[in-house]
PDB file with one MODEL, atoms N, CA, C and O in Angstrom:
MODEL        1
ATOM      1  N   MET A   1      18.145 -16.602  50.689  1.00  0.00           N
ATOM      2  CA  MET A   1      18.621 -15.278  50.412  1.00  0.00           C
ATOM      3  C   MET A   1      20.126 -15.277  50.649  1.00  0.00           C
ATOM      4  O   MET A   1      20.628 -15.982  51.525  1.00  0.00           O
ATOM      5  N   GLN A   2      20.824 -14.495  49.876  1.00  0.00           N
ATOM      6  CA  GLN A   2      22.277 -14.395  50.027  1.00  0.00           C
ATOM      7  C   GLN A   2      22.656 -12.926  50.169  1.00  0.00           C
ATOM      8  O   GLN A   2      22.148 -12.076  49.438  1.00  0.00           O
ATOM      9  N   THR A   3      23.549 -12.627  51.110  1.00  0.00           N
ATOM     10  CA  THR A   3      24.038 -11.261  51.287  1.00  0.00           C
ATOM     11  C   THR A   3      25.546 -11.264  51.106  1.00  0.00           C
ATOM     12  O   THR A   3      26.212 -12.282  51.294  1.00  0.00           O
ATOM     13  N   GLU A   4      26.062 -10.116  50.741  1.00  0.00           N
ATOM     14  CA  GLU A   4      27.494  -9.978  50.512  1.00  0.00           C
ATOM     15  C   GLU A   4      27.967  -8.675  51.136  1.00  0.00           C
ATOM     16  O   GLU A   4      27.314  -7.640  51.007  1.00  0.00           O
ATOM     17  N   CYS A   5      29.109  -8.735  51.814  1.00  0.00           N
ATOM     18  CA  CYS A   5      29.667  -7.547  52.463  1.00  0.00           C
ATOM     19  C   CYS A   5      31.115  -7.384  52.002  1.00  0.00           C
ATOM     20  O   CYS A   5      31.893  -8.336  52.059  1.00  0.00           O
ATOM     21  N   PRO A   6      31.477  -6.191  51.548  1.00  0.00           N
ATOM     22  CA  PRO A   6      32.847  -5.946  51.110  1.00  0.00           C
ATOM     23  C   PRO A   6      33.794  -5.862  52.311  1.00  0.00           C
ATOM     24  O   PRO A   6      33.341  -5.781  53.452  1.00  0.00           O
ATOM     25  N   PRO A   7      35.107  -5.880  52.055  1.00  0.00           N
ATOM     26  CA  PRO A   7      36.056  -5.701  53.162  1.00  0.00           C
ATOM     27  C   PRO A   7      35.730  -4.405  53.912  1.00  0.00           C
ATOM     28  O   PRO A   7      35.382  -3.394  53.300  1.00  0.00           O
ATOM     29  N   CYS A   8      35.844  -4.447  55.223  1.00  0.00           N
ATOM     30  CA  CYS A   8      35.525  -3.258  56.015  1.00  0.00           C
ATOM     31  C   CYS A   8      36.174  -3.339  57.387  1.00  0.00           C
ATOM     32  O   CYS A   8      36.741  -4.361  57.773  1.00  0.00           O
ATOM     33  N   ARG A   9      36.074  -2.237  58.107  1.00  0.00           N
ATOM     34  CA  ARG A   9      36.561  -2.172  59.481  1.00  0.00           C
ATOM     35  C   ARG A   9      35.490  -1.493  60.316  1.00  0.00           C
ATOM     36  O   ARG A   9      34.968  -0.443  59.941  1.00  0.00           O
ATOM     37  N   ALA A  10      35.170  -2.092  61.434  1.00  0.00           N
ATOM     38  CA  ALA A  10      34.180  -1.514  62.351  1.00  0.00           C
ATOM     39  C   ALA A  10      34.867  -1.225  63.677  1.00  0.00           C
ATOM     40  O   ALA A  10      35.478  -2.106  64.281  1.00  0.00           O
ATOM     41  N   ARG A  11      34.758   0.010  64.117  1.00  0.00           N
ATOM     42  CA  ARG A  11      35.332   0.416  65.401  1.00  0.00           C
ATOM     43  C   ARG A  11      34.194   0.493  66.416  1.00  0.00           C
ATOM     44  O   ARG A  11      33.332   1.367  66.327  1.00  0.00           O
ATOM     45  N   PHE A  12      34.198  -0.419  67.371  1.00  0.00           N
ATOM     46  CA  PHE A  12      33.104  -0.497  68.332  1.00  0.00           C
ATOM     47  C   PHE A  12      32.948   0.800  69.112  1.00  0.00           C
ATOM     48  O   PHE A  12      31.842   1.128  69.542  1.00  0.00           O
ATOM     49  N   GLY A  13      34.022   1.534  69.301  1.00  0.00           N
ATOM     50  CA  GLY A  13      33.973   2.795  70.021  1.00  0.00           C
ATOM     51  C   GLY A  13      33.133   3.850  69.324  1.00  0.00           C
ATOM     52  O   GLY A  13      32.752   4.841  69.947  1.00  0.00           O
ATOM     53  N   LYS A  14      32.834   3.659  68.035  1.00  0.00           N
ATOM     54  CA  LYS A  14      32.023   4.614  67.280  1.00  0.00           C
ATOM     55  C   LYS A  14      30.555   4.208  67.209  1.00  0.00           C
ATOM     56  O   LYS A  14      29.738   4.943  66.655  1.00  0.00           O
ATOM     57  N   PHE A  15      30.211   3.045  67.762  1.00  0.00           N
ATOM     58  CA  PHE A  15      28.821   2.585  67.730  1.00  0.00           C
ATOM     59  C   PHE A  15      27.945   3.469  68.602  1.00  0.00           C
ATOM     60  O   PHE A  15      28.362   3.894  69.680  1.00  0.00           O
ATOM     61  N   GLU A  16      26.747   3.743  68.143  1.00  0.00           N
ATOM     62  CA  GLU A  16      25.749   4.411  68.966  1.00  0.00           C
ATOM     63  C   GLU A  16      25.010   3.321  69.725  1.00  0.00           C
ATOM     64  O   GLU A  16      24.360   2.470  69.118  1.00  0.00           O
ATOM     65  N   THR A  17      25.106   3.343  71.042  1.00  0.00           N
ATOM     66  CA  THR A  17      24.520   2.295  71.871  1.00  0.00           C
ATOM     67  C   THR A  17      23.358   2.858  72.673  1.00  0.00           C
ATOM     68  O   THR A  17      23.470   3.923  73.281  1.00  0.00           O
ATOM     69  N   GLU A  18      22.257   2.145  72.670  1.00  0.00           N
ATOM     70  CA  GLU A  18      21.072   2.574  73.422  1.00  0.00           C
ATOM     71  C   GLU A  18      21.405   2.661  74.916  1.00  0.00           C
ATOM     72  O   GLU A  18      22.174   1.847  75.426  1.00  0.00           O
ATOM     73  N   PRO A  19      20.831   3.641  75.615  1.00  0.00           N
ATOM     74  CA  PRO A  19      21.107   3.822  77.040  1.00  0.00           C
ATOM     75  C   PRO A  19      20.914   2.555  77.881  1.00  0.00           C
ATOM     76  O   PRO A  19      21.670   2.318  78.824  1.00  0.00           O
ATOM     77  N   GLU A  20      19.917   1.750  77.548  1.00  0.00           N
ATOM     78  CA  GLU A  20      19.649   0.550  78.342  1.00  0.00           C
ATOM     79  C   GLU A  20      20.766  -0.493  78.257  1.00  0.00           C
ATOM     80  O   GLU A  20      20.838  -1.387  79.099  1.00  0.00           O
ATOM     81  N   PHE A  21      21.642  -0.388  77.245  1.00  0.00           N
ATOM     82  CA  PHE A  21      22.727  -1.360  77.077  1.00  0.00           C
ATOM     83  C   PHE A  21      24.100  -0.811  77.459  1.00  0.00           C
ATOM     84  O   PHE A  21      25.072  -1.565  77.486  1.00  0.00           O
ATOM     85  N   ARG A  22      24.198   0.452  77.745  1.00  0.00           N
ATOM     86  CA  ARG A  22      25.507   1.079  78.003  1.00  0.00           C
ATOM     87  C   ARG A  22      26.212   0.497  79.222  1.00  0.00           C
ATOM     88  O   ARG A  22      27.437   0.373  79.224  1.00  0.00           O
ATOM     89  N   TYR A  23      25.466   0.144  80.243  1.00  0.00           N
ATOM     90  CA  TYR A  23      26.102  -0.441  81.435  1.00  0.00           C
ATOM     91  C   TYR A  23      26.911  -1.676  81.065  1.00  0.00           C
ATOM     92  O   TYR A  23      28.054  -1.820  81.501  1.00  0.00           O
ATOM     93  N   GLU A  24      26.329  -2.572  80.260  1.00  0.00           N
ATOM     94  CA  GLU A  24      27.039  -3.793  79.870  1.00  0.00           C
ATOM     95  C   GLU A  24      28.236  -3.473  78.983  1.00  0.00           C
ATOM     96  O   GLU A  24      29.286  -4.102  79.113  1.00  0.00           O
ATOM     97  N   TRP A  25      28.092  -2.509  78.090  1.00  0.00           N
ATOM     98  CA  TRP A  25      29.216  -2.123  77.231  1.00  0.00           C
ATOM     99  C   TRP A  25      30.363  -1.590  78.078  1.00  0.00           C
ATOM    100  O   TRP A  25      31.526  -1.897  77.816  1.00  0.00           O
ATOM    101  N   GLU A  26      30.042  -0.796  79.088  1.00  0.00           N
ATOM    102  CA  GLU A  26      31.076  -0.282  79.994  1.00  0.00           C
ATOM    103  C   GLU A  26      31.664  -1.405  80.835  1.00  0.00           C
ATOM    104  O   GLU A  26      32.881  -1.485  81.004  1.00  0.00           O
ATOM    105  N   ARG A  27      30.827  -2.251  81.350  1.00  0.00           N
ATOM    106  CA  ARG A  27      31.258  -3.356  82.218  1.00  0.00           C
ATOM    107  C   ARG A  27      32.298  -4.245  81.535  1.00  0.00           C
ATOM    108  O   ARG A  27      33.286  -4.643  82.153  1.00  0.00           O
ATOM    109  N   TYR A  28      32.068  -4.553  80.253  1.00  0.00           N
ATOM    110  CA  TYR A  28      32.975  -5.439  79.520  1.00  0.00           C
ATOM    111  C   TYR A  28      33.939  -4.680  78.603  1.00  0.00           C
ATOM    112  O   TYR A  28      34.666  -5.284  77.814  1.00  0.00           O
ATOM    113  N   GLU A  29      33.933  -3.358  78.718  1.00  0.00           N
ATOM    114  CA  GLU A  29      34.828  -2.504  77.939  1.00  0.00           C
ATOM    115  C   GLU A  29      34.766  -2.824  76.446  1.00  0.00           C
ATOM    116  O   GLU A  29      35.799  -2.926  75.785  1.00  0.00           O
ATOM    117  N   LEU A  30      33.575  -2.979  75.931  1.00  0.00           N
ATOM    118  CA  LEU A  30      33.395  -3.352  74.531  1.00  0.00           C
ATOM    119  C   LEU A  30      33.820  -2.254  73.561  1.00  0.00           C
ATOM    120  O   LEU A  30      34.082  -2.534  72.392  1.00  0.00           O
ATOM    121  N   TRP A  31      33.893  -1.015  74.027  1.00  0.00           N
ATOM    122  CA  TRP A  31      34.286   0.119  73.190  1.00  0.00           C
ATOM    123  C   TRP A  31      35.692  -0.049  72.623  1.00  0.00           C
ATOM    124  O   TRP A  31      36.017   0.530  71.586  1.00  0.00           O
ATOM    125  N   ARG A  32      36.527  -0.839  73.298  1.00  0.00           N
ATOM    126  CA  ARG A  32      37.945  -0.947  72.907  1.00  0.00           C
ATOM    127  C   ARG A  32      38.182  -1.832  71.688  1.00  0.00           C
ATOM    128  O   ARG A  32      39.285  -1.841  71.142  1.00  0.00           O
ATOM    129  N   TYR A  33      37.171  -2.571  71.255  1.00  0.00           N
ATOM    130  CA  TYR A  33      37.364  -3.539  70.180  1.00  0.00           C
ATOM    131  C   TYR A  33      37.136  -2.961  68.795  1.00  0.00           C
ATOM    132  O   TYR A  33      36.357  -2.026  68.606  1.00  0.00           O
ATOM    133  N   ASP A  34      37.837  -3.545  67.830  1.00  0.00           N
ATOM    134  CA  ASP A  34      37.651  -3.262  66.407  1.00  0.00           C
ATOM    135  C   ASP A  34      37.439  -4.592  65.711  1.00  0.00           C
ATOM    136  O   ASP A  34      37.886  -5.636  66.185  1.00  0.00           O
ATOM    137  N   SER A  35      36.755  -4.540  64.586  1.00  0.00           N
ATOM    138  CA  SER A  35      36.590  -5.722  63.743  1.00  0.00           C
ATOM    139  C   SER A  35      37.102  -5.369  62.356  1.00  0.00           C
ATOM    140  O   SER A  35      36.687  -4.367  61.774  1.00  0.00           O
ATOM    141  N   ALA A  36      38.004  -6.189  61.825  1.00  0.00           N
ATOM    142  CA  ALA A  36      38.545  -5.945  60.490  1.00  0.00           C
ATOM    143  C   ALA A  36      38.290  -7.174  59.623  1.00  0.00           C
ATOM    144  O   ALA A  36      38.705  -8.284  59.956  1.00  0.00           O
ATOM    145  N   VAL A  37      37.610  -6.958  58.521  1.00  0.00           N
ATOM    146  CA  VAL A  37      37.344  -8.022  57.554  1.00  0.00           C
ATOM    147  C   VAL A  37      38.125  -7.653  56.300  1.00  0.00           C
ATOM    148  O   VAL A  37      37.866  -6.619  55.682  1.00  0.00           O
ATOM    149  N   GLU A  38      39.075  -8.494  55.927  1.00  0.00           N
ATOM    150  CA  GLU A  38      39.983  -8.153  54.837  1.00  0.00           C
ATOM    151  C   GLU A  38      39.551  -8.664  53.472  1.00  0.00           C
ATOM    152  O   GLU A  38      40.128  -8.278  52.456  1.00  0.00           O
ATOM    153  N   GLN A  39      38.544  -9.528  53.437  1.00  0.00           N
ATOM    154  CA  GLN A  39      38.080 -10.017  52.143  1.00  0.00           C
ATOM    155  C   GLN A  39      36.553 -10.019  52.098  1.00  0.00           C
ATOM    156  O   GLN A  39      35.887 -10.030  53.133  1.00  0.00           O
ATOM    157  N   ARG A  40      36.021 -10.006  50.897  1.00  0.00           N
ATOM    158  CA  ARG A  40      34.570 -10.013  50.703  1.00  0.00           C
ATOM    159  C   ARG A  40      33.983 -11.268  51.347  1.00  0.00           C
ATOM    160  O   ARG A  40      34.541 -12.358  51.220  1.00  0.00           O
ATOM    161  N   VAL A  41      32.861 -11.105  52.033  1.00  0.00           N
ATOM    162  CA  VAL A  41      32.207 -12.219  52.715  1.00  0.00           C
ATOM    163  C   VAL A  41      30.799 -12.386  52.154  1.00  0.00           C
ATOM    164  O   VAL A  41      30.057 -11.413  52.020  1.00  0.00           O
ATOM    165  N   THR A  42      30.437 -13.621  51.828  1.00  0.00           N
ATOM    166  CA  THR A  42      29.107 -13.937  51.328  1.00  0.00           C
ATOM    167  C   THR A  42      28.447 -14.900  52.299  1.00  0.00           C
ATOM    168  O   THR A  42      29.057 -15.881  52.725  1.00  0.00           O
ATOM    169  N   ARG A  43      27.205 -14.618  52.644  1.00  0.00           N
ATOM    170  CA  ARG A  43      26.465 -15.459  53.582  1.00  0.00           C
ATOM    171  C   ARG A  43      25.138 -15.870  52.958  1.00  0.00           C
ATOM    172  O   ARG A  43      24.500 -15.088  52.253  1.00  0.00           O
ATOM    173  N   ALA A  44      24.739 -17.092  53.224  1.00  0.00           N
ATOM    174  CA  ALA A  44      23.426 -17.574  52.806  1.00  0.00           C
ATOM    175  C   ALA A  44      22.521 -17.608  54.029  1.00  0.00           C
ATOM    176  O   ALA A  44      22.937 -18.062  55.095  1.00  0.00           O
ATOM    177  N   HIS A  45      21.294 -17.134  53.887  1.00  0.00           N
ATOM    178  CA  HIS A  45      20.337 -17.081  54.982  1.00  0.00           C
ATOM    179  C   HIS A  45      19.091 -17.867  54.605  1.00  0.00           C
ATOM    180  O   HIS A  45      18.552 -17.704  53.510  1.00  0.00           O
ATOM    181  N   SER A  46      18.642 -18.713  55.507  1.00  0.00           N
ATOM    182  CA  SER A  46      17.434 -19.497  55.266  1.00  0.00           C
ATOM    183  C   SER A  46      16.202 -18.628  55.454  1.00  0.00           C
ATOM    184  O   SER A  46      16.115 -17.863  56.416  1.00  0.00           O
ATOM    185  N   MET A  47      15.265 -18.743  54.550  1.00  0.00           N
ATOM    186  CA  MET A  47      14.029 -17.984  54.652  1.00  0.00           C
ATOM    187  C   MET A  47      12.860 -18.909  55.006  1.00  0.00           C
ATOM    188  O   MET A  47      11.704 -18.588  54.733  1.00  0.00           O
ATOM    189  N   ALA A  48      13.167 -20.046  55.610  1.00  0.00           N
ATOM    190  CA  ALA A  48      12.130 -21.021  55.948  1.00  0.00           C
ATOM    191  C   ALA A  48      11.151 -20.469  56.984  1.00  0.00           C
ATOM    192  O   ALA A  48       9.972 -20.823  56.964  1.00  0.00           O
ATOM    193  N   ASN A  49      11.622 -19.609  57.889  1.00  0.00           N
ATOM    194  CA  ASN A  49      10.772 -19.065  58.940  1.00  0.00           C
ATOM    195  C   ASN A  49      10.852 -17.542  58.948  1.00  0.00           C
ATOM    196  O   ASN A  49      11.531 -16.970  59.801  1.00  0.00           O
ATOM    197  N   PRO A  50      10.173 -16.876  58.016  1.00  0.00           N
ATOM    198  CA  PRO A  50      10.222 -15.416  58.015  1.00  0.00           C
ATOM    199  C   PRO A  50       9.552 -14.850  59.268  1.00  0.00           C
ATOM    200  O   PRO A  50       8.831 -15.556  59.973  1.00  0.00           O
ATOM    201  N   SER A  51       9.795 -13.592  59.528  1.00  0.00           N
ATOM    202  CA  SER A  51       9.208 -12.956  60.706  1.00  0.00           C
ATOM    203  C   SER A  51       7.681 -12.991  60.641  1.00  0.00           C
ATOM    204  O   SER A  51       7.099 -13.149  59.567  1.00  0.00           O
ATOM    205  N   GLU A  52       7.055 -12.845  61.778  1.00  0.00           N
ATOM    206  CA  GLU A  52       5.594 -12.930  61.859  1.00  0.00           C
ATOM    207  C   GLU A  52       4.885 -11.863  61.026  1.00  0.00           C
ATOM    208  O   GLU A  52       3.826 -12.120  60.454  1.00  0.00           O
ATOM    209  N   ASN A  53       5.464 -10.678  60.960  1.00  0.00           N
ATOM    210  CA  ASN A  53       4.795  -9.595  60.234  1.00  0.00           C
ATOM    211  C   ASN A  53       5.255  -9.488  58.780  1.00  0.00           C
ATOM    212  O   ASN A  53       4.861  -8.562  58.072  1.00  0.00           O
ATOM    213  N   GLY A  54       6.085 -10.431  58.333  1.00  0.00           N
ATOM    214  CA  GLY A  54       6.524 -10.443  56.947  1.00  0.00           C
ATOM    215  C   GLY A  54       7.624  -9.463  56.609  1.00  0.00           C
ATOM    216  O   GLY A  54       7.921  -9.256  55.432  1.00  0.00           O
ATOM    217  N   VAL A  55       8.249  -8.841  57.628  1.00  0.00           N
ATOM    218  CA  VAL A  55       9.311  -7.870  57.401  1.00  0.00           C
ATOM    219  C   VAL A  55      10.659  -8.517  57.692  1.00  0.00           C
ATOM    220  O   VAL A  55      10.828  -9.203  58.701  1.00  0.00           O
ATOM    221  N   ILE A  56      11.606  -8.293  56.805  1.00  0.00           N
ATOM    222  CA  ILE A  56      12.964  -8.810  56.987  1.00  0.00           C
ATOM    223  C   ILE A  56      13.893  -7.610  57.135  1.00  0.00           C
ATOM    224  O   ILE A  56      13.871  -6.713  56.292  1.00  0.00           O
ATOM    225  N   ALA A  57      14.706  -7.576  58.183  1.00  0.00           N
ATOM    226  CA  ALA A  57      15.661  -6.493  58.393  1.00  0.00           C
ATOM    227  C   ALA A  57      17.068  -7.066  58.365  1.00  0.00           C
ATOM    228  O   ALA A  57      17.399  -7.952  59.152  1.00  0.00           O
ATOM    229  N   LEU A  58      17.891  -6.563  57.461  1.00  0.00           N
ATOM    230  CA  LEU A  58      19.291  -6.964  57.371  1.00  0.00           C
ATOM    231  C   LEU A  58      20.138  -5.731  57.637  1.00  0.00           C
ATOM    232  O   LEU A  58      19.995  -4.721  56.947  1.00  0.00           O
ATOM    233  N   LEU A  59      21.010  -5.802  58.621  1.00  0.00           N
ATOM    234  CA  LEU A  59      21.845  -4.665  58.981  1.00  0.00           C
ATOM    235  C   LEU A  59      23.296  -4.984  58.651  1.00  0.00           C
ATOM    236  O   LEU A  59      23.947  -5.736  59.377  1.00  0.00           O
ATOM    237  N   ASP A  60      23.797  -4.430  57.585  1.00  0.00           N
ATOM    238  CA  ASP A  60      25.206  -4.555  57.198  1.00  0.00           C
ATOM    239  C   ASP A  60      25.726  -3.140  57.057  1.00  0.00           C
ATOM    240  O   ASP A  60      25.459  -2.470  56.059  1.00  0.00           O
ATOM    241  N   ASP A  61      26.472  -2.682  58.059  1.00  0.00           N
ATOM    242  CA  ASP A  61      26.939  -1.304  58.058  1.00  0.00           C
ATOM    243  C   ASP A  61      28.428  -1.292  58.355  1.00  0.00           C
ATOM    244  O   ASP A  61      28.836  -1.563  59.484  1.00  0.00           O
ATOM    245  N   CYS A  62      29.219  -0.991  57.384  1.00  0.00           N
ATOM    246  CA  CYS A  62      30.673  -0.920  57.567  1.00  0.00           C
ATOM    247  C   CYS A  62      31.173   0.416  57.048  1.00  0.00           C
ATOM    248  O   CYS A  62      31.863   0.481  56.031  1.00  0.00           O
ATOM    249  N   ASP A  63      30.823   1.471  57.749  1.00  0.00           N
ATOM    250  CA  ASP A  63      31.273   2.786  57.352  1.00  0.00           C
ATOM    251  C   ASP A  63      32.651   3.116  57.915  1.00  0.00           C
ATOM    252  O   ASP A  63      33.232   4.149  57.582  1.00  0.00           O
ATOM    253  N   GLY A  64      33.177   2.227  58.777  1.00  0.00           N
ATOM    254  CA  GLY A  64      34.519   2.435  59.299  1.00  0.00           C
ATOM    255  C   GLY A  64      34.527   3.317  60.469  1.00  0.00           C
ATOM    256  O   GLY A  64      35.588   3.593  61.028  1.00  0.00           O
TER     257      GLY A  64
ENDMDL
END
């Protein structure tokens, strides 16, 4: 399988983080980081070992 993501910017401070993980996010101050991808990125993914229940979840979210 191949996925493609357009240029985008992700601001970690805007992420919704589950309560059980917030301590670690605060501890390492992860909210302060941003990720900027300036060109289209294509990735190939091996499907040799699909999940046990046959469901594949791909999360590509770059709403900025």
